[in-house]
C-alpha positions in Angstrom: -24.2 -11.7 9.3 -21.2 -13.3 7.2 -22.0 -11.1 4.2 -22.4 -8.0 6.2 -18.9 -8.7 7.7 -17.4 -9.0 4.1 -19.2 -5.9 2.9 -17.8 -4.2 6.0 -14.2 -5.5 5.1 -14.6 -4.3 1.5 -15.3 -0.5 3.1 -12.6 -1.0 5.2 -10.2 -1.6 2.3 -11.5 1.5 0.1 -10.9 3.6 3.4 -7.4 2.3 3.7 -6.6 3.3 0.3 -7.6 7.1 0.4 -4.7 8.4 2.4 -1.9 6.5 0.6 -1.6 8.6 -2.7 -2.4 12.2 -0.7 1.2 13.0 0.1 2.5 12.4 -3.3 -0.6 14.3 -4.9 -0.2 17.2 -2.5 3.5 17.6 -1.9 4.3 20.1 -5.3 2.1 22.3 -3.6 3.1 21.7 -0.2 6.8 21.6 0.1 7.5 25.3 -0.8 5.2 26.7 1.8 6.6 24.7 4.5 10.0 25.5 3.7 11.3 22.0 3.1 13.2 20.6 -0.1 11.3 18.5 -2.5 13.1 15.4 -1.0 11.6 15.7 2.3 8.5 13.9 1.2 10.8 10.9 1.6 11.4 11.7 5.4 7.8 12.0 6.0 7.6 8.3 4.6 10.4 7.2 6.6 8.7 7.8 9.8 5.2 6.3 8.5 7.2 3.1 7.3 9.0 2.7 10.5 5.7 2.9 12.4 4.2 0.3 10.0 7.3 -2.0 10.3 6.8 -1.9 13.9 2.9 -2.6 14.4 3.1 -5.2 11.5 5.9 -7.2 13.4 3.3 -7.1 16.4 0.6 -7.8 14.3 0.3 -11.5 15.5 0.5 -10.8 19.1 -2.4 -8.1 18.6 -4.5 -10.2 16.8 -4.2 -13.2 19.5 -4.9 -10.3 22.0 -7.7 -8.4 20.8 -9.1 -10.2 17.6 -9.4 -8.6 14.3 -12.3 -6.3 14.8 -10.6 -4.4 17.6 -7.4 -4.3 15.9 -9.2 -2.6 12.5 -11.1 -0.4 14.4 -8.3 1.0 16.7 -6.0 1.1 13.8 -8.5 3.3 11.7 -9.1 5.7 14.6 -5.3 6.3 14.7 -5.0 7.0 10.9 -8.1 9.6 11.3 -6.6 11.4 13.9 -3.0 11.3 12.0 -4.9 12.9 8.9 -6.6 15.5 10.8 -3.3 16.3 12.3 -1.7 16.6 8.9 -4.5 19.1 8.0 -3.4 21.5 10.9 0.4 21.4 10.1 2.3 24.3 9.0 6.1 23.2 9.3 7.7 19.8 8.3 8.4 18.7 11.9 4.7 18.7 12.6 4.1 16.5 9.4 6.8 14.2 10.8 5.3 14.2 14.4 1.8 13.1 12.8 3.4 10.7 10.7 3.8 8.4 13.8 0.3 7.4 14.7 -0.4 7.0 10.9 2.2 4.3 10.7 1.4 2.5 13.8 -2.5 2.4 12.5 -1.6 1.1 9.2 0.5 -1.6 9.6 -1.5 -3.6 12.2 -4.9 -3.3 10.2 -3.0 -4.3 6.8 -1.5 -7.5 8.2 -4.6 -8.3 10.2 -7.4 -7.8 7.6 -5.1 -9.7 4.9 -4.5 -12.6 6.6 -8.2 -12.6 7.9 -9.4 -12.8 4.1 -6.4 -15.1 2.9 -7.5 -17.6 5.6 -11.6 -17.4 5.1 -12.2 -16.0 1.4 -11.5 -17.3 -2.0 -8.9 -15.8 -3.8 -11.2 -13.8 -6.1 -12.3 -11.8 -2.9 -8.6 -10.8 -2.1 -8.5 -9.0 -5.7 -11.5 -7.6 -5.4 -10.9 -6.0 -1.6 -7.4 -4.9 -2.9 -9.4 -3.3 -6.2 -11.3 -1.5 -3.2 -8.0 -0.4 -2.0 -7.0 0.9 -5.2 -10.5 2.6 -5.6 -9.7 4.4 -2.3 -5.9 5.1 -3.1 -7.0 6.8 -6.9 -9.7 8.7 -5.2 -7.2 10.3 -2.7 -5.1 11.9 -5.2 -8.4 13.2 -7.4 -9.8 14.4 -4.4 -6.8 16.5 -3.3 -6.5 17.5 -7.1 -10.2 18.8 -7.0 -9.4 20.8 -3.8 -6.4 22.4 -5.2 -7.8 22.9 -8.6 -10.7 24.7 -6.9 -8.1 27.0 -5.4 -8.5 25.6 -1.8 -5.6 24.9 0.5 -4.1 21.6 0.5 -4.9 21.1 4.2 -8.7 20.8 3.2 -8.1 17.5 1.1 -6.6 15.9 4.4 -9.5 17.1 6.3 -12.2 15.4 4.1 -10.4 12.1 4.0 -9.9 12.5 7.8 -13.8 12.9 8.1 -14.2 9.6 6.1 -11.9 7.8 8.3 -13.6 8.9 11.4 -17.0 7.9 10.2 -15.4 4.3 9.1 -14.4 4.1 12.8 -17.7 4.8 14.3 -19.0 1.9 11.9 -16.2 -0.5 13.0 -16.8 0.0 16.6 -20.9 -0.5 16.1 -19.9 -3.8 14.0 -17.4 -5.5 16.6 -20.1 -8.1 17.4 -20.0 -9.3 13.7 -16.4 -10.4 14.0 -17.2 -12.6 17.2 -20.3 -14.0 15.3 -18.3 -14.8 12.1 -16.3 -17.3 13.7 -13.1 -15.4 14.1 -11.3 -15.6 17.5 -10.8 -12.7 19.8 -7.8 -14.8 21.5 -6.1 -17.7 21.1 -4.3 -18.8 24.5 -2.9 -22.2 23.0 -1.1 -20.4 20.2 2.4 -18.8 20.8 3.3 -16.2 18.5 6.3 -17.0 16.2 9.4 -15.1 16.6 11.1 -13.3 13.6 13.9 -15.9 13.5 11.5 -18.5 13.4 9.4 -17.1 10.5 12.7 -16.5 8.9 13.6 -20.3 9.0 10.6 -21.5 7.0 11.8 -22.4 3.6 11.4 -19.6 1.0 10.1 -16.8 3.4 13.4 -14.9 3.1 13.4 -14.7 -0.9 9.4 -13.9 -0.6 10.2 -11.1 1.8 12.7 -9.5 -0.4 10.5 -9.8 -3.5 7.5 -8.3 -1.5 10.0 -5.4 -0.3 10.8 -4.6 -4.0 6.8 -4.8 -4.9 5.8 -2.1 -2.3 9.2 -0.1 -3.1 7.7 0.3 -6.4 4.2 1.0 -5.6 5.1 3.7 -3.0 8.0 5.3 -5.3 5.4 5.5 -7.9 2.9 6.8 -6.0 5.0 9.2 -4.2 7.1 10.5 -7.0 4.8 10.3 -10.2 3.6 13.9 -9.4 6.7 15.5 -9.0 8.1 13.5 -12.1 5.2 14.8 -14.0 6.0 18.5 -12.9 9.5 18.6 -13.0 10.3 16.2 -16.0 7.7 16.2 -18.1 6.2 19.8 -17.6 2.9 19.4 -16.3 1.1 22.0 -13.9 1.1 20.8 -10.3 -2.9 20.7 -10.4 -2.9 18.5 -13.5 -0.2 16.3 -12.3 -1.9 15.8 -8.7 -4.8 14.4 -10.8 -3.0 12.5 -13.4 -0.8 10.7 -10.6 -4.0 9.0 -9.6 -3.7 6.9 -13.2 -1.3 4.4 -11.4 -3.7 4.0 -8.6 -6.7 3.7 -11.1 -4.5 1.2 -13.1 -4.4 -0.7 -10.2 -7.9 -0.6 -9.2 -8.9 -1.7 -12.7 -6.3 -4.4 -12.7 -7.7 -5.9 -9.4 -11.3 -5.7 -10.4 -10.2 -7.8 -13.8 -7.9 -10.0 -11.4 -10.6 -11.2 -9.4 -12.3 -12.9 -12.6 -8.7 -14.2 -13.9 -7.9 -16.1 -10.5 -11.2 -18.5 -11.6 -8.6 -20.0 -14.2 -5.2 -18.8 -13.3 -3.1 -19.6 -10.2 -1.4 -17.0 -7.9 1.7 -17.5 -9.2 0.5 -17.3 -13.0 -1.1 -13.9 -12.1 1.9 -12.5 -10.2 4.3 -13.5 -13.3 1.8 -11.6 -15.8 2.0 -8.7 -13.4 5.8 -8.6 -13.7 5.5 -8.4 -17.7 2.9 -5.6 -17.4 4.8 -3.5 -15.3 7.9 -3.9 -17.6 5.8 -2.6 -20.6 4.7 0.3 -18.2 8.1 1.3 -17.4 9.4 1.4 -21.1 6.2 3.7 -22.0 7.7 6.0 -19.2 11.5 5.5 -20.1 11.4 5.8 -23.8 11.0 9.5 -25.4 7.5 9.0 -26.4 5.8 12.1 -25.1 3.9 13.0 -22.2 0.8 11.0 -23.2 2.8 7.8 -23.3 4.2 8.5 -20.0 0.9 9.0 -18.7 -0.1 5.7 -20.2 2.9 3.9 -18.7 1.9 5.0 -15.5 -1.2 3.4 -15.9 0.2 0.2 -16.9 2.6 0.0 -14.1 -0.6 0.3 -11.9 -2.1 -2.5 -14.1 0.9 -4.5 -13.5 1.2 -4.1 -9.9 -2.5 -5.1 -9.6 -2.5 -8.8 -9.1 1.2 -9.0 -7.4 0.1 -7.8 -3.8 -2.9 -9.9 -3.4 -1.8 -13.0 -5.1 1.3 -13.2 -2.6 -0.8 -12.6 0.3 -3.5 -15.2 -0.8 -0.9 -17.8 -1.6 0.7 -17.5 1.7 -1.3 -19.9 4.1 -0.8 -22.5 1.0 3.1 -21.8 0.6 3.9 -21.6 4.2 1.3 -23.3 6.0 -2.2 -21.7 7.6 -0.6 -22.1 11.3 2.1 -19.9 10.2 0.1 -17.3 7.8 -0.5 -14.7 10.3 3.3 -14.5 11.3 4.4 -14.7 7.7 1.9 -12.0 6.5 3.1 -10.0 9.6 6.5 -10.2 8.4 5.4 -9.7 4.8 4.2 -6.4 5.9 6.9 -5.4 7.9 9.4 -6.3 4.7 7.0 -4.3 2.5 7.0 -1.1 4.7 10.9 -1.3 4.9 10.6 -0.9 1.0 8.3 2.0 1.9 10.8 3.3 4.4 14.2 3.2 2.1 13.3 3.0 -1.7 11.2 6.4 -1.9 13.4 8.4 0.1 16.5 7.1 -1.6 14.9 7.8 -5.1 14.4 11.3 -3.6 18.1 11.9 -2.8 18.8 10.9 -6.4 16.0 13.5 -7.8 17.6 16.0 -5.4 21.4 15.3 -6.3 21.2 13.8 -10.0 17.6 14.2 -11.9 14.0 12.9 -11.3 14.3 11.9 -14.8 15.9 8.6 -13.4 12.7 7.7 -12.0 11.8 4.8 -14.8 15.4 3.5 -14.4 15.1 3.3 -10.8 11.9 1.3 -11.2 13.3 -1.0 -14.0 16.2 -2.1 -11.4 13.7 -3.0 -8.7 11.3 -4.9 -11.2 14.2 -6.9 -11.8 15.1 -7.8 -8.4 11.4 -8.5 -7.6 11.0 -11.1 -10.1 14.1 -12.9 -9.2 13.4 -13.2 -5.7 9.8 -14.4 -6.4 11.2 -17.2 -8.3 13.7 -18.2 -5.9 11.3 -18.3 -3.1 8.9 -20.6 -5.1 11.6 -22.8 -5.7 12.8 -23.0 -2.2 9.1 -23.7 -0.6 8.4 -26.5 -3.3 6.2 -24.4 -6.0 6.4 -24.1 -9.3 
């Protein structure tokens, strides 16, 4: 039963990643048809991120009340409905409307599954599970690119991913008894959820929140704007850019597959710091005038560097801040992450609109410096090296 549940969680992570790169891959083909400016993709991300912030902050309460199995099934069902809604849209305001259930579904399931894995499984599983997310996230732009290359409408790509999510919802509903048999509690009546103020008082949490904010700002900004950057600054066609933008997510997937083995020898902190260094190399490859091929390799390197950061920070949370606080801290970490999604990609959208999209690698470099600095400060305050 335990192995079957782990396999289901792996499948869930693949499905969770599928929608994440879709908007960035499809947007060069979408915005003109919708009569929207190129920066409007940031508005959609703001709405999604606000929803994820809200649901992440309530993740501990939802987990106590419903248990991880029910939270996961309900959240995936909301995401499936949102994707099918996206496929039916013909205007920007409709996309904004369907972004609400997408965001609400994404935040709670992310926090719930990450905490469950951090508490019950070894670090290698956290990396490999997020590798599965990377496979899904890289497959999403590839599917959208294949749809566009075949001359089909972008809505078809959303429909295909939506159908996959509907099937997963059915599987999750049928598997609810597995969560009960695995020893996960459907409720914890003796445990009171921590308030945001209580969580923020835990030593090192504030700095880690800012570092995680920067990490997800990096991931989502590159995921959203890499396609447009390749089209508008590097001269790629929208069809090729949609496929090549997936190199970033492929780098994440490959890096997390390898990282699972590296966890057997290196600590979460060491792997996180290595990720920072690799991101720096990737940014340099994109920033320097080395041609389009180097820029594509740089996107892959940025993804490779991102690979160990998210799973390492999440997996180390129970050890750094206490297992009894882990669901609350991870919920707030998710909220901080989605604030990064909410604020930083649209801010760059404004920069691209009013100055130049060529500033993307400079923007990424500034975020990286802040991320690494705050991570170091967080470890110092919570008594870790």
